[in-house]
N, C-alpha and C positions, 0 to 999 in steps of 0.2 A: 496399591499405590494410588495416591491422590491424583486428581486430574491436574495435568501440567500443561501450561500454555506459554508459548514463546511468540512474541510479536516480531515480525520481520519488517523493517522499513529501510528507506534510503532514498537518495535524490534521483531525479530523472536521469536515465542513462547509466545508473550504478550497476544494473544487472539484477535487480530484485526478482524479476520473473524467471530468469535462468536459475537463480539460486533456489527459488521456491520449487521449481520443477525438479531440481536435483534432490531436495529434501523429500519430495514425494516419492522419487525413485528409490530413496533409502528406506522408505516405509513410513514417513511422518504423515499424518492426516493434515492436509492443507485446507485452510478456510481463507478465501480471498475477498477482501473488502470491495475491490473493483467488480468482481463477478456478481456480488450481491447487489451493488449499485446498478449494474446492467439489468438484473432481474427486476429490481424495484421500479425501473423506468419503463417496463413493459405496460401495455394498455391493461387497464383493470386494477392496477396496483394503486394503493393510496398515495404513494409518493409521486407517481405519474400525475395524478390529478392535482396534487398540491403544487407541483412544479409548473403545470400548465396555467394554474390560476395565478401563480406568482409571477411568471415571466411571459405569459401570452401563448396563444395557439401556434405562433410562428416557430416555436422550438420543437413542434411535433410534426411527424409525417402524416400522410393522408389516412393511416390506419391508427393514429393516436400514439404512436411510439415516439418517445423522446429522441431527438437526433443529437447525440452527444456533441458532435462537432459544432452544431449551431449554438447549443447551450454554452459550450466552452468559450466560443468566440464572444458571446454576449457578456460573460462575467470575467473574461481574461484580464481586461484593463480597468475594470470597475470594482473597486475594493468593496463598496457597499453591496453590490449585487453578488459578489462572491461570498460575503458574510451571510447574506440571505439564503444563498444556495446551501452553505455549510449547515445553517440552522435547520434546514428542511431534511437534508440528507443524513447528517451524522448520527443523530439519536437512534433512528430506526436501524441504520446499518450496524452501529455499535451493539445494539441489543441482539441483532441477528448473529453477529460474530460471537457474542457470549453464549447464545443458545446452541449454535451449530458446533462450537468447540467443546461443549460439555461432554464429558465422558470419553474423549478421544484417546486412543491408545496407539503407540506408546506415549504420545503427547500430541498436542495440537500446534501447528505452525500457522500463525494468523498473520496474513499479509496485510499491512496497513500503511500504504504509501505516505499518507499525510499524518502519521503519528506525531511527528515533531511539531506540526502546526495545530493539531487538535488536542494533544495530551495523551498521556499513557492511560489506557483503560485500567480500572481498579482490578479486573479479573485476570490481568496479565502477570505472569510470574517473572518474566524475563524479556528483555528487549535486545534483539540482534540488529545491528546497523550494517548494511552493505554500503560501502563507499568506494569511490573511484576518483582519480585526479580529474580536475576540470577538463583537460584536453581530451581525456578518454571519454568522458561523459559527452562532450560536444561531438566527437567523432561518432559515437554510437547514435546519438540523436540525429545527426546528419544522414546516417545510413537508414534511418526510418523515414526520411524525406522531409524533415523540418528544416526551415530556412535558418540562416544565422540570426536574423531578427527574432524569429519565433523562439529560438533556443535561448537567446539572451532574456527575453521576456519571461519565459518559463522558469529559468534558474532564478531570476530576480524575485519572483513571488514565492519561492520555496524557502524553507528554513535553511540557515547556513550549515555547511558541514560541521563546523564547530559546535553548533547547537545540538545537532543530531548525535554527535559523538559524546556530549555530556550525558545524554540519555541512555547511552549504550551500556549493557551488561557484557555484551560480546560485540566484536567488531571484525568484519571481513574486509580487507582491501582488495578490490576486484579490478585490477589493472591488467591482468594477464589472460591466459587462455581458460577455456571452459574446464579443461582438465585440472588446472591449478585451483580453480574455484571448487571443483568437485572434491578435491582433497581436503580443503578446509571445511566444506559442508559435511563430509562424512565423519570428520573428527568431532564436529559439534553434535551431529546426530547421535553419535555413540554416547556423548555426555548427556544430552537431553533425554535420551531414552531411559536414563537412570531415574530421572524425575525428582531428584532431591538436591539439585545444585544450590548452594547458599546464594542469597541475593548479593548482587554486585561482586561475584567472585571473578577475578580477572581471567 
């Protein structure tokens, strides 16, 4: 069976992380862009040095580790700084995603939160979008400790739900319980494990 790769994406508070965990429990090999970003921001990594050169030593702690909250605050309301950050991070992360998903069995589930903003990688066979209604998203983000103002700013800089859905080969609406989400995940896992789903099959 040829290597089969599914990209999972969705807006903040949609339940991407929970869905990815459920896919892993089903047996999918999960590769997560955020985890790779964490790794690349560690001292000694090329990305770490490039970020410190671009944004200053204030974004790092005393051991040279990038403080993500500081970096996020710096680029949050500055579109030019955000573009600079993306230009540094996205190419090496995308290459790592490609390499680490190679040969995955029965398939690779690649978690790419900003897929709608950065584009669909050429090596991805299928895109799964996790979505939730705005009130559910906001409630989940509030439960994580975000303020109403921070939530508004976060959602404003992300792609619209309509744009994400246009990119979707598969869509999960995640407004309900973890059990309901697990049912939908297991059904898709069974299909993805076959590894020969036609493109854009509903």
